[in-house]
All heavy atoms as an XYZ file, in Angstrom:
771
protein
N     116.946     50.218    118.917
C     115.812     50.530    118.058
C     115.847     52.009    117.740
O     115.886     52.848    118.620
C     114.528     50.141    118.803
C     113.252     50.747    118.273
S     112.546     49.694    117.032
C     111.877     50.885    115.925
N     115.817     52.321    116.497
C     115.776     53.711    116.058
C     114.381     54.286    116.290
O     113.439     53.563    116.572
C     116.137     53.783    114.579
N     114.275     55.577    116.161
C     112.983     56.219    116.321
C     112.020     55.786    115.223
O     112.429     55.494    114.096
C     113.140     57.734    116.278
C     113.777     58.299    117.529
O     113.808     57.587    118.545
O     114.235     59.445    117.479
N     110.749     55.737    115.569
C     109.681     55.440    114.622
C     109.072     56.781    114.237
O     108.610     57.533    115.092
C     108.641     54.522    115.284
C     107.499     54.156    114.383
C     107.692     53.281    113.331
C     106.241     54.687    114.589
C     106.635     52.933    112.498
C     105.179     54.353    113.766
C     105.380     53.474    112.717
N     109.095     57.099    112.945
C     108.671     58.410    112.473
C     107.317     58.361    111.790
O     107.047     57.471    110.981
C     109.721     58.976    111.508
C     111.053     59.142    112.184
O     111.156     59.802    113.206
N     112.079     58.522    111.641
N     106.489     59.359    112.110
C     105.156     59.475    111.537
C     105.028     60.874    110.963
O     105.466     61.853    111.557
C     104.082     59.241    112.618
C     104.263     57.853    113.221
C     102.686     59.409    112.039
C     103.458     57.617    114.470
N     104.387     60.950    109.817
C     104.247     62.203    109.094
C     102.819     62.265    108.539
O     102.263     61.248    108.159
C     105.296     62.176    107.975
C     105.254     63.344    107.049
O     104.181     63.624    106.498
O     106.305     63.966    106.844
N     102.235     63.441    108.486
C     100.864     63.617    108.008
C     100.638     63.175    106.579
O      99.509     62.860    106.190
N     101.683     63.125    105.779
C     101.541     62.694    104.379
C     101.493     61.175    104.237
O     101.232     60.658    103.160
C     102.701     63.248    103.544
C     102.719     64.765    103.478
C     103.970     65.260    102.823
N     105.099     64.900    103.702
C     106.361     65.142    103.430
N     106.693     65.709    102.318
N     107.299     64.797    104.273
N     101.739     60.476    105.325
C     101.772     59.012    105.308
C     100.350     58.440    105.195
O      99.437     58.902    105.856
C     102.431     58.538    106.607
C     102.668     57.061    106.708
S     103.478     56.644    108.282
C     105.143     57.193    107.972
N     100.206     57.426    104.345
C      98.920     56.747    104.240
C      98.720     55.837    105.446
O      99.682     55.348    106.040
C      98.852     55.905    102.969
C      98.678     56.719    101.706
C      98.409     55.831    100.514
C      98.152     56.691     99.296
N      97.752     55.875     98.142
N      97.462     55.600    105.778
C      97.115     54.740    106.906
C      97.738     53.360    106.735
O      98.331     52.815    107.664
C      95.581     54.644    107.073
C      95.198     53.579    108.086
C      95.009     56.004    107.467
N      97.643     52.787    105.542
C      98.184     51.440    105.320
C      99.701     51.421    105.491
O     100.263     50.447    105.986
C      97.762     50.881    103.962
C      98.374     51.543    102.752
C      97.910     50.880    101.473
C      98.506     51.552    100.258
N      98.022     50.929     99.019
N     100.386     52.492    105.117
C     101.838     52.578    105.281
C     102.195     52.691    106.751
O     103.129     52.028    107.225
C     102.395     53.786    104.504
O     102.003     53.667    103.130
C     103.902     53.871    104.607
N     101.454     53.504    107.477
C     101.674     53.635    108.916
C     101.531     52.286    109.599
O     102.385     51.880    110.385
C     100.686     54.640    109.512
C     100.647     54.724    111.039
C     101.983     55.208    111.589
C      99.527     55.646    111.480
N     100.474     51.570    109.275
C     100.230     50.270    109.894
C     101.328     49.264    109.542
O     101.808     48.525    110.399
C      98.856     49.749    109.469
C      97.714     50.556    110.077
C      96.362     50.228    109.477
C      95.922     48.829    109.786
N      94.537     48.571    109.357
N     101.740     49.246    108.278
C     102.788     48.313    107.837
C     104.128     48.643    108.499
O     104.845     47.742    108.956
C     102.918     48.350    106.320
N     104.479     49.913    108.553
C     105.736     50.328    109.180
C     105.735     50.028    110.679
O     106.751     49.620    111.237
C     105.985     51.820    108.953
C     106.321     52.151    107.517
O     106.513     51.266    106.677
N     106.356     53.430    107.209
N     104.595     50.219    111.319
C     104.468     49.931    112.742
C     104.656     48.438    112.996
O     105.379     48.036    113.899
C     103.096     50.396    113.253
C     102.951     50.325    114.736
C     103.365     51.374    115.531
C     102.398     49.210    115.350
C     103.243     51.324    116.910
C     102.269     49.140    116.723
C     102.693     50.205    117.506
N     104.013     47.613    112.182
C     104.129     46.150    112.318
C     105.587     45.717    112.131
O     106.100     44.890    112.879
C     103.217     45.470    111.287
C     103.208     43.983    111.321
C     102.216     43.494    112.325
C     101.912     42.033    112.140
N     100.890     41.582    113.053
N     106.247     46.303    111.146
C     107.644     45.953    110.867
C     108.566     46.392    112.013
O     109.481     45.662    112.402
C     108.087     46.616    109.564
C     109.485     46.249    109.139
C     109.832     46.879    107.808
C     111.239     46.537    107.410
N     111.632     47.204    106.165
N     108.302     47.566    112.572
C     109.167     48.101    113.630
C     108.965     47.420    114.974
O     109.924     47.162    115.690
C     108.924     49.603    113.780
N     107.709     47.109    115.327
C     107.428     46.622    116.670
C     106.812     45.225    116.733
O     106.760     44.625    117.798
C     106.519     47.610    117.414
C     107.086     49.002    117.464
C     106.453     50.053    116.830
C     108.271     49.264    118.134
C     106.965     51.331    116.869
C     108.804     50.539    118.181
C     108.150     51.578    117.541
N     106.308     44.718    115.618
C     105.739     43.372    115.595
C     104.276     43.308    115.979
O     103.604     42.317    115.729
N     103.759     44.355    116.593
C     102.346     44.370    116.975
C     101.517     45.046    115.877
O     102.056     45.606    114.931
C     102.166     45.083    118.315
O     102.827     46.322    118.312
N     100.213     44.983    116.034
C      99.284     45.525    115.047
C      98.795     46.889    115.498
O      98.490     47.083    116.672
C      98.072     44.580    114.891
O      98.552     43.279    114.547
C      97.112     45.073    113.831
N      98.705     47.826    114.579
C      98.180     49.153    114.885
C      96.803     49.295    114.245
O      96.652     49.121    113.041
C      99.124     50.245    114.366
C      98.746     51.676    114.732
C      98.828     51.886    116.241
C      99.642     52.662    114.020
N      95.820     49.587    115.067
C      94.468     49.862    114.577
C      94.316     51.379    114.509
O      94.592     52.083    115.470
C      93.414     49.289    115.521
C      93.491     47.788    115.676
C      92.452     47.316    116.679
N      92.568     45.877    116.926
C      91.838     45.237    117.829
N      90.947     45.888    118.571
N      92.000     43.934    117.999
N      93.873     51.893    113.361
C      93.739     53.334    113.159
C      92.268     53.664    112.911
O      91.625     53.049    112.067
C      94.603     53.814    111.967
C      94.489     55.318    111.787
C      96.059     53.413    112.162
N      91.775     54.643    113.652
C      90.374     55.053    113.576
C      90.273     56.516    113.143
O      91.216     57.278    113.294
C      89.702     54.896    114.941
C      89.760     53.497    115.490
C      90.846     53.077    116.268
C      88.746     52.587    115.242
C      90.904     51.793    116.779
C      88.796     51.293    115.748
C      89.876     50.905    116.521
O      89.934     49.639    117.024
N      89.089     56.903    112.670
C      88.895     58.272    112.188
C      88.641     59.271    113.307
O      88.739     60.474    113.096
C      87.716     58.345    111.204
O      86.543     57.828    111.848
C      88.010     57.564    109.941
N      88.302     58.797    114.504
C      88.031     59.701    115.630
C      88.747     59.212    116.885
O      89.137     58.050    116.972
C      86.522     59.773    115.948
O      86.089     58.485    116.389
C      85.718     60.223    114.743
N      88.852     60.077    117.858
C      89.470     59.721    119.130
C      88.684     58.633    119.853
O      89.227     57.887    120.646
C      89.566     60.946    120.039
C      90.542     61.987    119.569
C      90.560     63.156    120.534
C      91.481     64.249    120.056
N      91.533     65.374    121.002
N      87.378     58.558    119.580
C      86.512     57.586    120.247
C      86.690     56.166    119.701
O      86.130     55.219    120.246
C      85.056     58.004    120.113
N      87.467     56.001    118.634
C      87.772     54.685    118.055
C      86.508     53.930    117.639
O      86.351     52.735    117.917
C      88.601     53.847    119.028
S      90.184     54.583    119.442
N      85.621     54.612    116.948
C      84.364     53.989    116.528
C      84.415     53.450    115.096
O      83.785     52.465    114.789
C      83.202     54.993    116.628
C      82.946     55.482    118.024
C      82.263     54.440    118.847
C      81.942     54.977    120.225
N      81.539     53.982    121.157
N      85.141     54.106    114.207
C      85.161     53.706    112.798
C      86.606     53.624    112.305
O      87.384     54.556    112.478
C      84.382     54.724    111.962
C      84.335     54.392    110.500
C      83.534     55.425    109.713
O      82.995     56.367    110.267
N      83.463     55.245    108.419
N      86.933     52.494    111.662
C      88.282     52.331    111.123
C      88.530     53.337    110.009
O      87.639     53.664    109.237
C      88.486     50.910    110.572
C      88.659     49.876    111.644
C      87.659     48.955    111.901
C      89.816     49.818    112.403
C      87.816     47.993    112.892
C      89.981     48.874    113.401
C      88.971     47.953    113.641
N      89.757     53.813    109.931
C      90.148     54.763    108.894
C      90.340     54.050    107.563
O      90.714     52.883    107.516
C      91.444     55.458    109.296
N      90.093     54.776    106.489
C      90.322     54.281    105.136
C      91.818     54.032    104.961
O      92.634     54.917    105.201
C      89.812     55.319    104.133
C      90.020     54.918    102.693
O      90.824     54.054    102.369
N      89.288     55.553    101.812
N      92.170     52.849    104.518
C      93.586     52.462    104.350
C      94.325     53.346    103.343
O      95.535     53.514    103.431
C      93.673     50.994    103.893
C      93.111     50.004    104.885
C      94.113     49.572    105.927
O      95.283     49.388    105.597
O      93.686     49.424    107.090
N      93.606     53.896    102.372
C      94.236     54.700    101.321
C      94.351     56.180    101.684
O      95.005     56.936    100.982
C      93.449     54.556    100.009
C      93.489     53.156     99.420
C      94.900     52.699     99.047
O      95.703     53.521     98.563
O      95.202     51.514     99.257
N      93.726     56.595    102.767
C      93.761     57.999    103.179
C      95.084     58.317    103.869
O      95.707     57.456    104.493
C      92.604     58.283    104.125
N      95.494     59.569    103.757
C      96.671     60.015    104.500
C      96.227     60.458    105.889
O      95.040     60.732    106.111
C      97.378     61.195    103.801
O      96.495     62.324    103.807
C      97.792     60.849    102.382
N      97.172     60.547    106.798
C      96.851     61.016    108.144
C      96.322     62.449    108.099
O      95.421     62.806    108.855
C      98.065     60.913    109.056
C      98.555     59.492    109.332
C      99.798     59.527    110.217
C      97.474     58.657    109.975
N      96.844     63.259    107.210
C      96.375     64.638    107.073
C      94.913     64.675    106.619
O      94.154     65.552    107.045
C      97.253     65.397    106.086
N      94.511     63.741    105.789
C      93.131     63.703    105.295
C      92.139     63.287    106.377
O      91.000     63.748    106.369
C      93.016     62.753    104.099
C      93.712     63.253    102.859
C      93.781     62.215    101.748
O      93.633     61.004    102.015
O      93.989     62.629    100.593
N      92.555     62.431    107.296
C      91.617     61.954    108.317
C      91.731     62.717    109.632
O      90.903     62.553    110.516
C      91.773     60.439    108.595
C      93.144     60.117    109.195
C      91.488     59.631    107.347
C      93.258     58.702    109.726
N      92.727     63.553    109.767
C      92.927     64.238    111.048
C      91.834     65.263    111.300
O      91.232     65.807    110.387
C      94.304     64.865    111.124
C      94.432     66.224    110.530
C      95.810     66.820    110.832
N      96.050     67.932    109.957
C      95.649     69.172    110.213
N      94.993     69.438    111.311
N      95.896     70.126    109.358
N      91.610     65.516    112.575
C      90.656     66.525    113.018
C      91.192     67.893    112.590
O      92.371     68.186    112.805
C      90.537     66.451    114.543
C      89.491     67.376    115.099
O      89.350     68.514    114.603
O      88.812     66.968    116.060
N      90.357     68.743    111.991
C      90.837     70.058    111.554
C      91.411     70.914    112.691
O      92.227     71.795    112.455
C      89.592     70.729    110.980
C      88.639     69.629    110.695
C      88.958     68.518    111.637
N      91.003     70.641    113.918
C      91.505     71.398    115.065
C      92.843     70.866    115.577
O      93.496     71.506    116.390
C      90.483     71.358    116.199
C      89.170     72.020    115.838
C      88.173     71.851    116.948
C      86.810     72.349    116.492
N      85.753     71.988    117.434
N      93.241     69.700    115.119
C      94.497     69.083    115.567
C      95.673     69.695    114.816
O      95.547     70.110    113.671
C      94.445     67.574    115.357
N      96.816     69.696    115.461
C      98.012     70.337    114.913
C      98.580     69.617    113.691
O      99.038     70.240    112.751
C      99.084     70.429    115.992
N      98.582     68.287    113.701
C      99.212     67.530    112.617
C     100.720     67.619    112.743
O     101.254     67.869    113.817
N     101.424     67.396    111.639
C     102.875     67.500    111.647
C     103.574     66.161    111.719
O     103.018     65.136    111.346
N     104.812     66.198    112.216
C     105.643     64.998    112.310
C     105.775     64.575    113.768
O     105.812     65.409    114.666
C     107.023     65.263    111.734
C     107.007     65.539    110.249
C     108.394     65.775    109.723
C     108.335     66.061    108.229
N     109.660     66.256    107.662
N     105.872     63.268    113.958
C     106.032     62.701    115.292
C     107.083     61.609    115.222
O     107.109     60.817    114.279
C     104.702     62.117    115.784
C     104.716     61.361    117.106
C     105.039     62.298    118.263
C     103.373     60.696    117.348
N     107.945     61.580    116.214
C     108.969     60.554    116.306
C     108.902     59.949    117.698
O     108.918     60.680    118.689
C     110.342     61.170    116.048
O     111.338     60.192    116.084
N     108.786     58.621    117.772
C     108.746     57.931    119.067
C     109.763     56.804    119.058
O     110.066     56.223    118.026
C     107.340     57.365    119.386
C     106.335     58.472    119.565
C     106.876     56.395    118.330
N     110.264     56.498    120.238
C     111.209     55.401    120.401
C     110.506     54.139    120.850
O     109.355     54.178    121.302
N     111.170     53.037    120.750
C     110.616     51.752    121.146
C     110.352     51.626    122.628
O     109.567     50.791    123.058
N     110.977     52.495    123.431
C     110.764     52.442    124.872
C     109.551     53.265    125.314
O     109.243     53.339    126.493
C     112.013     52.896    125.627
C     112.399     54.323    125.333
O     111.929     54.918    124.363
N     113.260     54.876    126.154
N     108.845     53.868    124.364
C     107.624     54.620    124.659
C     106.524     53.649    125.059
O     106.348     52.607    124.422
C     107.171     55.421    123.417
O     108.240     56.284    123.017
C     105.927     56.231    123.698
N     105.789     53.981    126.103
C     104.681     53.127    126.512
C     103.536     53.230    125.512
O     103.308     54.282    124.902
C     104.173     53.512    127.899
C     105.109     53.145    129.010
C     104.505     53.404    130.383
O     103.570     54.165    130.541
N     105.060     52.756    131.388
N     102.815     52.133    125.345
C     101.690     52.060    124.402
C     100.690     53.187    124.669
O     100.267     53.883    123.746
C     101.011     50.672    124.476
C      99.684     50.668    123.748
C     101.940     49.601    123.912
N     100.315     53.383    125.915
C      99.339     54.417    126.260
C      99.814     55.810    125.889
O      99.042     56.636    125.403
N     101.089     56.079    126.099
C     101.664     57.377    125.747
C     101.636     57.577    124.234
O     101.287     58.654    123.744
C     103.109     57.482    126.275
O     103.094     57.277    127.687
C     103.738     58.818    125.943
N     101.987     56.548    123.491
C     101.965     56.606    122.026
C     100.557     56.885    121.522
O     100.348     57.753    120.669
C     102.493     55.283    121.445
C     102.338     55.157    119.965
C     103.139     55.890    119.099
C     101.392     54.306    119.420
C     102.998     55.783    117.720
C     101.245     54.175    118.052
C     102.049     54.930    117.203
N      99.573     56.185    122.045
C      98.185     56.370    121.618
C      97.712     57.792    121.926
O      97.045     58.422    121.098
C      97.279     55.341    122.307
C      97.536     53.928    121.847
C      96.755     52.867    122.615
O      96.129     53.186    123.644
O      96.788     51.712    122.175
N      98.094     58.307    123.077
C      97.714     59.670    123.463
C      98.371     60.710    122.570
O      97.725     61.673    122.148
C      98.085     59.929    124.940
O      97.392     58.986    125.755
C      97.721     61.346    125.374
N      99.654     60.521    122.268
C     100.364     61.470    121.402
C      99.716     61.560    120.022
O      99.536     62.646    119.481
C     101.835     61.067    121.246
C     102.695     61.425    122.420
C     104.140     61.074    122.152
C     105.012     61.411    123.329
N     106.434     61.142    123.071
N      99.366     60.411    119.446
C      98.728     60.432    118.125
C      97.357     61.094    118.197
O      96.971     61.831    117.287
C      98.606     59.019    117.555
C      99.819     58.540    116.779
C      99.642     57.107    116.323
C     100.082     59.408    115.579
N      96.634     60.848    119.257
C      95.328     61.456    119.446
C      95.449     62.976    119.532
O      94.674     63.706    118.913
C      94.683     60.898    120.711
O      93.447     61.512    120.953
N      96.423     63.450    120.281
C      96.629     64.883    120.438
C      97.104     65.537    119.151
O      96.646     66.623    118.794
C      97.644     65.152    121.554
C      97.128     64.832    122.937
C      98.201     64.869    124.011
O      99.405     65.018    123.674
O      97.839     64.732    125.188
N      98.028     64.906    118.445
C      98.586     65.503    117.231
C      97.642     65.496    116.050
O      97.587     66.453    115.287
C      99.883     64.794    116.827
C     101.062     65.247    117.619
S     102.595     64.812    116.803
C     102.591     65.924    115.423
N      96.926     64.395    115.874
C      96.109     64.227    114.676
C      94.603     64.197    114.947
O      93.807     64.229    114.012
C      96.506     62.952    113.927
C      97.910     63.017    113.388
C      98.942     62.335    114.000
C      98.209     63.794    112.272
C     100.236     62.405    113.519
C      99.502     63.875    111.786
C     100.509     63.178    112.411
O     101.784     63.254    111.932
N      94.199     64.085    116.202
C      92.778     64.024    116.516
C      92.135     62.735    116.054
O      90.938     62.690    115.773
N      92.940     61.681    115.945
C      92.437     60.367    115.541
C      92.677     59.374    116.669
O      93.455     59.649    117.577
C      93.120     59.845    114.251
C      94.633     59.702    114.467
C      92.829     60.767    113.075
C      95.374     59.034    113.323
N      92.019     58.255    116.596
C      92.239     57.215    117.589
C      93.105     56.108    117.029
O      92.984     55.758    115.853
N      93.988     55.590    117.844
C      94.770     54.407    117.488
C      94.798     53.485    118.693
O      94.723     53.937    119.833
C      96.217     54.741    117.050
C      96.238     55.570    115.790
C      97.000     55.414    118.150
N      94.895     52.213    118.423
C      95.047     51.216    119.472
C      96.081     50.208    119.018
O      96.091     49.800    117.857
C      93.722     50.512    119.759
C      92.683     51.424    120.362
C      91.386     50.704    120.644
O      90.938     49.890    119.861
N      90.785     51.017    121.783
N      96.943     49.820    119.945
C      97.961     48.817    119.656
C      97.395     47.462    120.080
O      96.943     47.289    121.202
C      99.276     49.121    120.395
C     100.308     48.038    120.130
C      99.812     50.490    119.981
N      97.416     46.527    119.130
C      96.888     45.189    119.378
C      98.012     44.162    119.252
O      99.105     44.462    118.758
C      95.778     44.867    118.391
N      97.717     42.960    119.687
C      98.685     41.864    119.618
C      99.102     41.618    118.163
O      98.423     42.065    117.236
C      98.068     40.599    120.208
O      96.912     40.250    119.484
N     100.197     40.893    117.955
C     100.654     40.632    116.586
C      99.586     39.993    115.692
O      99.516     40.294    114.499
C     101.847     39.698    116.777
C     102.394     40.077    118.119
C     101.164     40.398    118.948
N      98.732     39.143    116.264
C      97.681     38.515    115.457
C      96.375     39.310    115.476
O      95.357     38.866    114.959
C      97.438     37.076    115.916
C      96.893     36.979    117.338
O      96.762     38.020    118.014
O      96.608     35.849    117.774
N      96.386     40.497    116.088
C      95.247     41.413    116.146
C      94.051     40.826    116.893
O      92.912     41.177    116.632
C      94.842     41.859    114.736
C      94.025     43.145    114.738
O      93.985     43.836    115.775
O      93.408     43.454    113.701
N      94.311     39.919    117.845
C      93.212     39.270    118.558
C      92.816     39.991    119.843
O      91.704     39.805    120.334
C      93.585     37.822    118.884
O      94.704     37.790    119.750
N      93.716     40.818    120.392
C      93.406     41.541    121.628
C      94.262     42.789    121.709
O      95.313     42.890    121.070
C      93.643     40.660    122.852
C      95.087     40.225    123.021
C      95.275     39.326    124.217
C      96.737     38.903    124.294
N      97.023     38.061    125.423
N      93.805     43.748    122.516
C      94.561     44.976    122.709
C      95.709     44.735    123.674
O      95.617     43.898    124.571
C      93.654     46.077    123.238
C      92.536     46.527    122.297
C      91.684     47.595    122.956
C      93.106     47.033    120.988
N      96.776     45.477    123.488
C      97.971     45.368    124.322
C      97.796     46.296    125.533
O      97.194     47.368    125.433
C      99.219     45.773    123.500
C     100.450     45.846    124.356
C      99.420     44.819    122.345
N      98.336     45.898    126.663
C      98.301     46.705    127.884
C      98.990     48.053    127.622
O     100.074     48.108    127.043
C      99.031     45.947    128.998
C      98.939     46.628    130.352
O      98.931     47.880    130.414
O      98.886     45.909    131.357
N      98.375     49.131    128.060
C      98.914     50.474    127.836
C     100.225     50.744    128.564
O     100.919     51.696    128.246
C      97.893     51.538    128.266
C      96.776     51.694    127.270
O      96.888     51.277    126.122
N      95.682     52.278    127.705
N     100.584     49.908    129.513
C     101.790     50.145    130.306
C     103.041     49.487    129.739
O     104.136     49.734    130.203
C     101.558     49.698    131.744
C     100.543     50.560    132.450
C     100.416     50.196    133.898
C      99.650     51.133    134.651
N      98.536     51.450    134.984
N     102.910     48.640    128.726
C     104.094     48.013    128.131
C     104.687     48.945    127.087
O     104.021     49.844    126.583
C     103.781     46.617    127.510
C     103.196     45.675    128.532
C     102.885     46.738    126.311
N     105.943     48.725    126.759
C     106.596     49.552    125.736
C     106.192     49.072    124.351
O     105.707     47.965    124.174
C     108.123     49.493    125.857
O     108.552     48.157    125.578
C     108.592     49.939    127.232
N     106.400     49.936    123.372
C     106.079     49.555    121.988
C     106.893     48.349    121.557
O     106.382     47.464    120.894
C     106.332     50.741    121.055
C     105.390     51.939    121.219
C     105.827     53.092    120.335
C     103.953     51.544    120.928
N     108.160     48.301    121.956
C     109.012     47.155    121.602
C     108.453     45.873    122.201
O     108.428     44.834    121.533
C     110.453     47.383    122.071
O     110.951     48.578    121.447
C     111.351     46.235    121.716
N     107.990     45.915    123.442
C     107.440     44.729    124.109
C     106.068     44.350    123.590
O     105.633     43.211    123.773
C     107.345     44.975    125.612
O     108.613     45.193    126.152
N     105.372     45.268    122.950
C     104.005     45.002    122.508
C     103.899     43.907    121.457
O     102.867     43.276    121.321
C     103.367     46.288    121.964
O     103.979     46.691    120.755
N     104.976     43.656    120.739
C     104.946     42.644    119.688
C     105.436     41.288    120.128
O     105.575     40.376    119.320
N     105.682     41.107    121.409
C     106.215     39.840    121.912
C     105.144     39.020    122.584
O     104.144     39.473    123.019
C     107.352     40.112    122.890
C     108.509     40.796    122.192
C     109.624     41.079    123.150
C     110.753     41.776    122.390
N     111.790     42.238    123.212
């Protein structure tokens, strides 16, 4: 599995689609770290990120644990994300890898 790349210019809907294609699981994207409100699908990550967050580019491998991935995105962009099952019915355990999250 090649690295999964994220960039601040990427739209939320593109991030979610690319994540689903790469790992098979569903990515929920929120406007805050507290995961209270879903992000606008048409917004870019730069538009929804916390002004105090660094932003930039992020690359993760399929062997990255779900919890680590969620934390990295929170730190870089100041947004919340959660990895859910392929049918989006439940959240995936934070200790499994991104590759395993879609199985």
